[in-house]
TINULUM-57237 format. One record per atom (N, C-alpha, C, O, CB): x, y, z; residue in one letter; atom name. Coordinates in steps of 0.02 Angstrom, whole numbers, padded with zeros to 5 digits. Glycine has a CB too. Layout:
N
+--------+--------+--------+------+------+
:   east :  north :     up : zavo : bami :
+--------+--------+--------+------+------+
:      X :      Y :      Z :    A :   CA :
...
+--------+--------+--------+------+------+
//
This chain:
66
+--------+--------+--------+------+------+
:   east :  north :     up : zavo : bami :
+--------+--------+--------+------+------+
: -01178 :  01342 :  00431 :    M :    N :
: -01145 :  01330 :  00377 :    M :   CA :
: -01145 :  01252 :  00365 :    M :    C :
: -01153 :  01211 :  00410 :    M :    O :
: -01080 :  01361 :  00383 :    M :   CB :
: -01135 :  01236 :  00302 :    A :    N :
: -01142 :  01179 :  00278 :    A :   CA :
: -01078 :  01136 :  00318 :    A :    C :
: -01086 :  01081 :  00346 :    A :    O :
: -01143 :  01184 :  00196 :    A :   CB :
: -01038 :  01158 :  00316 :    W :    N :
: -00963 :  01140 :  00366 :    W :   CA :
: -00977 :  01133 :  00413 :    W :    C :
: -00927 :  01120 :  00445 :    W :    O :
: -00908 :  01181 :  00379 :    W :   CB :
: -01034 :  01134 :  00453 :    E :    N :
: -01049 :  01136 :  00519 :    E :   CA :
: -01070 :  01075 :  00522 :    E :    C :
: -01042 :  01031 :  00555 :    E :    O :
: -01094 :  01187 :  00544 :    E :   CB :
: -01134 :  01063 :  00477 :    Q :    N :
: -01159 :  00985 :  00481 :    Q :   CA :
: -01139 :  00926 :  00459 :    Q :    C :
: -01169 :  00872 :  00453 :    Q :    O :
: -01206 :  00978 :  00459 :    Q :   CB :
: -01065 :  00948 :  00444 :    R :    N :
: -01050 :  00872 :  00415 :    R :   CA :
: -01023 :  00827 :  00469 :    R :    C :
: -00994 :  00850 :  00518 :    R :    O :
: -00992 :  00871 :  00354 :    R :   CB :
: -01031 :  00770 :  00463 :    R :    N :
: -01007 :  00721 :  00516 :    R :   CA :
: -00933 :  00704 :  00507 :    R :    C :
: -00907 :  00689 :  00453 :    R :    O :
: -01049 :  00654 :  00513 :    R :   CB :
: -00903 :  00708 :  00560 :    K :    N :
: -00824 :  00658 :  00550 :    K :   CA :
: -00829 :  00614 :  00534 :    K :    C :
: -00880 :  00581 :  00543 :    K :    O :
: -00780 :  00638 :  00597 :    K :   CB :
: -00759 :  00588 :  00490 :    R :    N :
: -00749 :  00538 :  00475 :    R :   CA :
: -00722 :  00488 :  00517 :    R :    C :
: -00677 :  00497 :  00558 :    R :    O :
: -00725 :  00546 :  00433 :    R :   CB :
: -00768 :  00405 :  00499 :    D :    N :
: -00758 :  00373 :  00557 :    D :   CA :
: -00683 :  00340 :  00536 :    D :    C :
: -00675 :  00326 :  00476 :    D :    O :
: -00824 :  00318 :  00577 :    D :   CB :
: -00643 :  00332 :  00570 :    H :    N :
: -00581 :  00308 :  00552 :    H :   CA :
: -00582 :  00232 :  00576 :    H :    C :
: -00532 :  00198 :  00565 :    H :    O :
: -00522 :  00353 :  00585 :    H :   CB :
: -00626 :  00207 :  00602 :    N :    N :
: -00613 :  00138 :  00625 :    N :   CA :
: -00612 :  00102 :  00567 :    N :    C :
: -00634 :  00127 :  00515 :    N :    O :
: -00662 :  00109 :  00675 :    N :   CB :
: -00582 :  00028 :  00570 :    I :    N :
: -00579 : -00008 :  00503 :    I :   CA :
: -00635 : -00065 :  00510 :    I :    C :
: -00628 : -00107 :  00555 :    I :    O :
: -00501 : -00040 :  00486 :    I :   CB :
: -00694 : -00068 :  00464 :    M :    N :
: -00747 : -00120 :  00460 :    M :   CA :
: -00726 : -00182 :  00436 :    M :    C :
: -00693 : -00183 :  00384 :    M :    O :
: -00800 : -00101 :  00419 :    M :   CB :
: -00742 : -00247 :  00473 :    F :    N :
: -00734 : -00312 :  00455 :    F :   CA :
: -00801 : -00337 :  00459 :    F :    C :
: -00845 : -00312 :  00494 :    F :    O :
: -00684 : -00350 :  00496 :    F :   CB :
: -00810 : -00399 :  00414 :    A :    N :
: -00866 : -00435 :  00403 :    A :   CA :
: -00844 : -00501 :  00429 :    A :    C :
: -00800 : -00539 :  00408 :    A :    O :
: -00891 : -00433 :  00331 :    A :   CB :
: -00891 : -00506 :  00487 :    V :    N :
: -00882 : -00573 :  00534 :    V :   CA :
: -00916 : -00629 :  00489 :    V :    C :
: -00972 : -00615 :  00469 :    V :    O :
: -00924 : -00568 :  00619 :    V :   CB :
: -00891 : -00682 :  00474 :    N :    N :
: -00937 : -00738 :  00426 :    N :   CA :
: -00945 : -00806 :  00461 :    N :    C :
: -00900 : -00848 :  00460 :    N :    O :
: -00898 : -00757 :  00348 :    N :   CB :
: -00992 : -00814 :  00485 :    Y :    N :
: -01009 : -00879 :  00525 :    Y :   CA :
: -01026 : -00947 :  00482 :    Y :    C :
: -01041 : -00944 :  00422 :    Y :    O :
: -01072 : -00864 :  00571 :    Y :   CB :
: -01021 : -01008 :  00520 :    E :    N :
: -01034 : -01065 :  00477 :    E :   CA :
: -01083 : -01077 :  00439 :    E :    C :
: -01084 : -01114 :  00390 :    E :    O :
: -01035 : -01110 :  00505 :    E :   CB :
: -01127 : -01044 :  00461 :    D :    N :
: -01218 : -01056 :  00450 :    D :   CA :
: -01233 : -01015 :  00389 :    D :    C :
: -01282 : -01024 :  00354 :    D :    O :
: -01276 : -01021 :  00523 :    D :   CB :
: -01183 : -00965 :  00376 :    G :    N :
: -01178 : -00926 :  00311 :    G :   CA :
: -01208 : -00849 :  00325 :    G :    C :
: -01213 : -00807 :  00280 :    G :    O :
: -01224 : -00967 :  00249 :    G :   CB :
: -01229 : -00837 :  00401 :    R :    N :
: -01223 : -00762 :  00397 :    R :   CA :
: -01185 : -00723 :  00422 :    R :    C :
: -01151 : -00745 :  00469 :    R :    O :
: -01265 : -00738 :  00412 :    R :   CB :
: -01175 : -00657 :  00403 :    T :    N :
: -01120 : -00626 :  00421 :    T :   CA :
: -01151 : -00558 :  00467 :    T :    C :
: -01208 : -00533 :  00465 :    T :    O :
: -01074 : -00610 :  00352 :    T :   CB :
: -01098 : -00540 :  00507 :    A :    N :
: -01116 : -00488 :  00534 :    A :   CA :
: -01045 : -00439 :  00536 :    A :    C :
: -00991 : -00462 :  00518 :    A :    O :
: -01150 : -00509 :  00603 :    A :   CB :
: -01054 : -00364 :  00561 :    Y :    N :
: -01023 : -00329 :  00534 :    Y :   CA :
: -00979 : -00285 :  00618 :    Y :    C :
: -01008 : -00279 :  00672 :    Y :    O :
: -01077 : -00291 :  00476 :    Y :   CB :
: -00933 : -00270 :  00608 :    I :    N :
: -00898 : -00246 :  00667 :    I :   CA :
: -00843 : -00194 :  00645 :    I :    C :
: -00814 : -00196 :  00591 :    I :    O :
: -00866 : -00306 :  00705 :    I :   CB :
: -00833 : -00146 :  00697 :    T :    N :
: -00783 : -00100 :  00683 :    T :   CA :
: -00730 : -00101 :  00731 :    T :    C :
: -00740 : -00105 :  00791 :    T :    O :
: -00808 : -00037 :  00677 :    T :   CB :
: -00664 : -00095 :  00697 :    V :    N :
: -00616 : -00084 :  00743 :    V :   CA :
: -00560 : -00021 :  00746 :    V :    C :
: -00525 : -00009 :  00696 :    V :    O :
: -00586 : -00140 :  00740 :    V :   CB :
: -00554 :  00017 :  00807 :    A :    N :
: -00508 :  00063 :  00808 :    A :   CA :
: -00425 :  00049 :  00797 :    A :    C :
: -00388 :  00017 :  00834 :    A :    O :
: -00520 :  00090 :  00866 :    A :   CB :
: -00412 :  00078 :  00746 :    P :    N :
: -00334 :  00068 :  00709 :    P :   CA :
: -00287 :  00057 :  00778 :    P :    C :
: -00240 :  00017 :  00776 :    P :    O :
: -00303 :  00152 :  00654 :    P :   CB :
: -00297 :  00081 :  00816 :    K :    N :
: -00255 :  00069 :  00882 :    K :   CA :
: -00255 :  00011 :  00902 :    K :    C :
: -00207 : -00007 :  00937 :    K :    O :
: -00272 :  00103 :  00937 :    K :   CB :
: -00302 : -00031 :  00889 :    H :    N :
: -00327 : -00104 :  00905 :    H :   CA :
: -00282 : -00140 :  00857 :    H :    C :
: -00275 : -00200 :  00868 :    H :    O :
: -00412 : -00120 :  00892 :    H :   CB :
: -00252 : -00113 :  00808 :    L :    N :
: -00229 : -00159 :  00766 :    L :   CA :
: -00177 : -00152 :  00762 :    L :    C :
: -00160 : -00188 :  00715 :    L :    O :
: -00250 : -00165 :  00715 :    L :   CB :
: -00118 : -00117 :  00789 :    E :    N :
: -00055 : -00121 :  00794 :    E :   CA :
: -00013 : -00167 :  00786 :    E :    C :
:  00041 : -00161 :  00757 :    E :    O :
: -00045 : -00106 :  00834 :    E :   CB :
: -00041 : -00229 :  00817 :    G :    N :
: -00006 : -00301 :  00823 :    G :   CA :
: -00016 : -00323 :  00764 :    G :    C :
:  00027 : -00365 :  00749 :    G :    O :
: -00032 : -00354 :  00876 :    G :   CB :
: -00073 : -00309 :  00705 :    G :    N :
: -00082 : -00348 :  00660 :    G :   CA :
: -00181 : -00363 :  00648 :    G :    C :
: -00225 : -00372 :  00691 :    G :    O :
: -00031 : -00414 :  00684 :    G :   CB :
: -00184 : -00361 :  00589 :    E :    N :
: -00244 : -00375 :  00578 :    E :   CA :
: -00282 : -00454 :  00592 :    E :    C :
: -00341 : -00470 :  00587 :    E :    O :
: -00246 : -00355 :  00515 :    E :   CB :
: -00222 : -00496 :  00612 :    H :    N :
: -00227 : -00570 :  00629 :    H :   CA :
: -00273 : -00566 :  00710 :    H :    C :
: -00306 : -00614 :  00730 :    H :    O :
: -00134 : -00610 :  00635 :    H :   CB :
: -00269 : -00508 :  00743 :    L :    N :
: -00307 : -00505 :  00802 :    L :   CA :
: -00394 : -00508 :  00810 :    L :    C :
: -00431 : -00525 :  00856 :    L :    O :
: -00284 : -00446 :  00827 :    L :   CB :
: -00405 : -00485 :  00749 :    V :    N :
: -00480 : -00483 :  00742 :    V :   CA :
: -00529 : -00536 :  00761 :    V :    C :
: -00576 : -00528 :  00800 :    V :    O :
: -00493 : -00476 :  00680 :    V :   CB :
: -00511 : -00596 :  00727 :    P :    N :
: -00549 : -00645 :  00747 :    P :   CA :
: -00548 : -00655 :  00822 :    P :    C :
: -00593 : -00694 :  00837 :    P :    O :
: -00531 : -00702 :  00714 :    P :   CB :
: -00504 : -00630 :  00887 :    G :    N :
: -00522 : -00639 :  00944 :    G :   CA :
: -00544 : -00568 :  00966 :    G :    C :
: -00564 : -00562 :  01024 :    G :    O :
: -00472 : -00673 :  00981 :    G :   CB :
: -00542 : -00516 :  00928 :    I :    N :
: -00585 : -00461 :  00951 :    I :   CA :
: -00657 : -00491 :  00929 :    I :    C :
: -00698 : -00457 :  00961 :    I :    O :
: -00564 : -00383 :  00914 :    I :   CB :
: -00693 : -00540 :  00888 :    A :    N :
: -00720 : -00538 :  00866 :    A :   CA :
: -00764 : -00579 :  00915 :    A :    C :
: -00821 : -00558 :  00927 :    A :    O :
: -00701 : -00542 :  00815 :    A :   CB :
: -00736 : -00645 :  00948 :    R :    N :
: -00748 : -00681 :  01002 :    R :   CA :
: -00768 : -00645 :  01064 :    R :    C :
: -00820 : -00666 :  01091 :    R :    O :
: -00695 : -00715 :  01012 :    R :   CB :
: -00736 : -00595 :  01091 :    E :    N :
: -00750 : -00549 :  01144 :    E :   CA :
: -00789 : -00505 :  01124 :    E :    C :
: -00808 : -00472 :  01172 :    E :    O :
: -00699 : -00518 :  01171 :    E :   CB :
: -00813 : -00488 :  01071 :    R :    N :
: -00885 : -00453 :  01061 :    R :   CA :
: -00928 : -00493 :  01070 :    R :    C :
: -00972 : -00476 :  01109 :    R :    O :
: -00903 : -00425 :  01000 :    R :   CB :
: -00932 : -00567 :  01035 :    Q :    N :
: -00990 : -00620 :  01041 :    Q :   CA :
: -00988 : -00641 :  01124 :    Q :    C :
: -01031 : -00683 :  01139 :    Q :    O :
: -00974 : -00695 :  00984 :    Q :   CB :
: -00959 : -00626 :  01161 :    E :    N :
: -00969 : -00641 :  01231 :    E :   CA :
: -00988 : -00581 :  01256 :    E :    C :
: -01020 : -00599 :  01305 :    E :    O :
: -00911 : -00670 :  01268 :    E :   CB :
: -00990 : -00523 :  01256 :    K :    N :
: -01019 : -00469 :  01272 :    K :   CA :
: -01103 : -00453 :  01235 :    K :    C :
: -01142 : -00407 :  01249 :    K :    O :
: -00964 : -00418 :  01254 :    K :   CB :
: -01111 : -00505 :  01188 :    G :    N :
: -01172 : -00488 :  01156 :    G :   CA :
: -01181 : -00443 :  01091 :    G :    C :
: -01234 : -00441 :  01059 :    G :    O :
: -01205 : -00460 :  01204 :    G :   CB :
: -01121 : -00407 :  01075 :    E :    N :
: -01134 : -00372 :  01040 :    E :   CA :
: -01137 : -00385 :  00965 :    E :    C :
: -01144 : -00339 :  00925 :    E :    O :
: -01104 : -00335 :  01058 :    E :   CB :
: -01130 : -00454 :  00947 :    I :    N :
: -01124 : -00479 :  00881 :    I :   CA :
: -01162 : -00559 :  00911 :    I :    C :
: -01160 : -00580 :  00968 :    I :    O :
: -01030 : -00476 :  00844 :    I :   CB :
: -01196 : -00591 :  00851 :    P :    N :
: -01239 : -00643 :  00872 :    P :   CA :
: -01172 : -00713 :  00893 :    P :    C :
: -01114 : -00718 :  00874 :    P :    O :
: -01304 : -00662 :  00796 :    P :   CB :
: -01214 : -00759 :  00938 :    D :    N :
: -01175 : -00810 :  00941 :    D :   CA :
: -01162 : -00856 :  00887 :    D :    C :
: -01203 : -00862 :  00841 :    D :    O :
: -01194 : -00838 :  00984 :    D :   CB :
: -01113 : -00888 :  00887 :    G :    N :
: -01109 : -00950 :  00829 :    G :   CA :
: -01039 : -00968 :  00814 :    G :    C :
: -00992 : -00946 :  00847 :    G :    O :
: -01142 : -00930 :  00753 :    G :   CB :
: -01035 : -01004 :  00770 :    L :    N :
: -00967 : -01021 :  00751 :    L :   CA :
: -00940 : -00982 :  00692 :    L :    C :
: -00966 : -00984 :  00636 :    L :    O :
: -00963 : -01094 :  00737 :    L :   CB :
: -00890 : -00949 :  00707 :    I :    N :
: -00857 : -00893 :  00667 :    I :   CA :
: -00813 : -00936 :  00618 :    I :    C :
: -00775 : -00978 :  00644 :    I :    O :
: -00810 : -00835 :  00716 :    I :   CB :
: -00814 : -00930 :  00545 :    K :    N :
: -00791 : -00972 :  00500 :    K :   CA :
: -00726 : -00919 :  00489 :    K :    C :
: -00671 : -00936 :  00509 :    K :    O :
: -00846 : -00994 :  00434 :    K :   CB :
: -00735 : -00863 :  00460 :    G :    N :
: -00681 : -00813 :  00461 :    G :   CA :
: -00709 : -00723 :  00474 :    G :    C :
: -00762 : -00695 :  00489 :    G :    O :
: -00640 : -00825 :  00381 :    G :   CB :
: -00645 : -00705 :  00459 :    V :    N :
: -00666 : -00620 :  00464 :    V :   CA :
: -00636 : -00584 :  00430 :    V :    C :
: -00575 : -00591 :  00440 :    V :    O :
: -00657 : -00585 :  00524 :    V :   CB :
: -00651 : -00536 :  00381 :    K :    N :
: -00626 : -00507 :  00328 :    K :   CA :
: -00613 : -00433 :  00328 :    K :    C :
: -00663 : -00402 :  00346 :    K :    O :
: -00666 : -00523 :  00280 :    K :   CB :
: -00573 : -00404 :  00317 :    R :    N :
: -00569 : -00336 :  00309 :    R :   CA :
: -00613 : -00318 :  00252 :    R :    C :
: -00611 : -00349 :  00199 :    R :    O :
: -00500 : -00315 :  00299 :    R :   CB :
: -00661 : -00257 :  00265 :    V :    N :
: -00724 : -00233 :  00211 :    V :   CA :
: -00682 : -00173 :  00181 :    V :    C :
: -00643 : -00136 :  00212 :    V :    O :
: -00811 : -00204 :  00252 :    V :   CB :
: -00694 : -00172 :  00132 :    K :    N :
: -00631 : -00124 :  00085 :    K :   CA :
: -00691 : -00072 :  00055 :    K :    C :
: -00676 : -00026 :  00017 :    K :    O :
: -00574 : -00180 :  00003 :    K :   CB :
+--------+--------+--------+------+------+
//
């Protein structure tokens, strides 16, 4: 049936990581990691840079994607 083929909704929250040189990368963060507030996201983005999940570079800002 059609309902069996539906994808489950992704409850993660998407953020745009903006770099000084104009590039943008996107990350998703689980709501449980944001219980302390969205001000934690730049640190999460830097951690993901260290892991190689997003490109290196100077992060200008991080903004939630609606």
